[in-house]
N, C-alpha and C positions, 0 to 999 in steps of 0.2 A: 362765941365757940358753942354755946349752949344752941344757938340757930342752926349752927352744922349738923349738930351730934341729932337733932332733930329730923332733920332732912335726912341723915343717915338711917333713922330708925325708921320713916317713912318707907325710904325706898325698900328696906329689907324687909319689912311688912310685906309692901306690896308685891317683892318677889316670892315670899312664902307663899302670900294666895296666889298667885300666878302660878305657882309650880304647884299647890295642891288643887287649882281648877286644873289644870292639864290632866294630872292623876285621873281625877273623878271624868274627865272627857272620855277616857279610854276604857271608863266602865260602862258608858251611856252605849244602849243598842240592844239589840237580840240576840242572849245566849241559850243556846239549843244543847242541852243536854248527851252527851256520848259516852257515857261509860265511867269505869272509873280508870285508875292510874293501871291497875290489873288487867282491866278489859277493855281498854280504847275502841272504841268502833263497834262496840257490842252493847248497845245502850236498849232501852225499855221497848216494848213495842209501842207505848205511850209514853216517849221523854218529856219532863218539864221544860217549858220555856221562860226563860227569864227576861222580862222586858224593864230597862231602867231609863227611864224619861228625861230628858233635861231640866224638868220641872221639878224635878227631887220627888216624883211620883213612880211607884213602879208595878208592875203587873205578874202574874204566875201564871202560865195557862197549860192546860193538860187536856187534849181532846177526846180522851178516855172518860174523865170526871166532869168537864166543864158543862153548866146545862145550857148555854149559848152555842150551837152549832157553828155561827161565824165567829163566833170569839168566846171560847173557851176557858174564861176566866173562872179560877178556883181562889186568886188572894190576891188585893192589893193592897197600897199602903204608901209610905213614906220611905224612902231610901237615903242613907249618907255614907261617904265613902271618907275613912280617915288615913292618909296616904301615909302617915306616919307609922302607925300600927299596923298599915294593910289590912283593912277589915271594912265590910261592907255591913252595917248596920240597917237591917230592915223592922219600922216601928209604926205604931198605929194600924197593926194587921187586922185585916177584914177578909173572913172567909167566906166565898161563895156557895161554897157546897163541903159536904164533910169531909173532903179530902184535904188534908194537912201536909204541906212541905215540911218535912222533916219534925219539926217540935210546933204546937201550939200555945209556944209561949207568947207573951206580948212583945218582948222585941228578942230578934234573932240575928245572931251575929253570925256572919260568912267570912272567914280569914282566907286572905288571898294567898296562895302559896306559889303561884306562878301568873304573871298575867304580861299578855301581849295583845298586841291588836286583832289577833285571831282566835286566843283561848285564854280560857280562865280555868286557873285549878284551885277550887273550894275545898277549904277543910270546916269542919263544925265544931272545931277543938283547937286549941292552940298546942304547938309540939308534934309529935310524931302522927301522921294519918295517911289514911289511905285517900288521896284529894279525888273528888268528883271533877270531870272534864266538860267544862263548856264550850261551844264551840259558836263564834259569831255567825249572826245570819243576815246579811244585805237587805235592804229595805228596798234596793233599786234592782234593774235589771240583772237577772242570774241566769248563766249558763253552765247546764251540763252536758258533758257528752259522755254516751254509753256506747259499748260494741262488743261483740262477745258471738258465742255461736250455741245452738239448742235452746232450749226451753229456760227462762229464768224468770226471774220476777226483782224489781228494783223500787226502792221508795226516796221519795223527796219531800223533808218537811219542807214548811210554807210558813208564813206569817199569818194569813189570813188577808194581807192588806194587798196583795197580786190580786189584778184583775184580769191578765190575758196570760196565756202558754201559746208560744208558737214550735209548733213540732216540726223535725226534718228528720225523715228517715230514710232507708234505702236497704231493700233488702237483695241479697245477690242470686245465686245459681238455683239457691233451693227456697219454695216457698215458706214464709213466716208469716207471723201476725202479732200486731200490736194492739192490746186493749189498756187503756187507760181506768183508773178509779179513782174515785175521791176517799176520804178519809171513812166514809159509811158503806164504802162498797156499790155507789152508784156509778154508774158504767160513763165516760163521759165520752170516751170515742173508742173506736174500734175498725182497724184499717181493712181487716178481711184477710183471708188467707192466701197470700200470693207473693210472687216474684213481681219486683219493680225495674225499669228499665234506666231509672233514673231517678237521683235524689227529689225526694215528694214532700211538701210541704202543708200544715193546716195550722189556724190558726183556733183557741180555744177557749171560751169564757172561764174564769176564774174566780168569778164573784163568791164570798164565803168559805173558798177552799183554805183548807190548812195542811193539808198531805195530800200528795200524788202516789198512786201505786202503778208502775209500769209493768204489765205481764206480757214477754213475750213466749208465745206459742210456735214450736216447729214440728213439722213434720220429719225432718231427718236431726240427730242431736249433731251432727257435722256442720249445719246449714250455718252461714255467716251474716250477720245483719250490724246494723250501727243505726243510733238514732240520738238527735241533739234535742235538748229542751230550753228554752230560752222564756224565762217569766218573768212580768214587771208589772 
């Protein structure tokens, strides 16, 4: 009887451990700030990027405040997820710059108000709060499609690990020009102002790039265009 109870206890502990591990696995990855619940999609010009690694280490990056352009880390340390309390604890915090992620306390607790495979809603106190939204960014190949008319600007946040951009574009009856910049305003590619007769493609090196800015210039505000980007 005692042996049976021990076996049941071991199985129960293993089950609890597995559930906790599965919950932690959902947190692992790269999470980009996308605004609060009240202004989803209207994030800052230089949003924080939270990186939770499988080895229990974390990093926070911000391309406005980090010293290294290729990897603008502003903070590093250890992270632990408590699935019962639904909270992420940041500890052993080491700051690379004067920039502080919320508070410069030795231990910072992030309460997970809501968590899915693609979205984290984080609070910095228990109870009622206006949660911050963080969207998961994939490490693998990522495809984004854009279309519209007239002049416009689009932005795409990267992790800094991407190595290449495959650009496909098509300008219809009116001439357009697409210019691509990096996070520092450096020009990476320019199509020239023209009309295309077919879908055209080009591959661009992305070494050390953490943000892409796509600027469409149109001579006619009614001109139609489309382009897609695949980063990997």
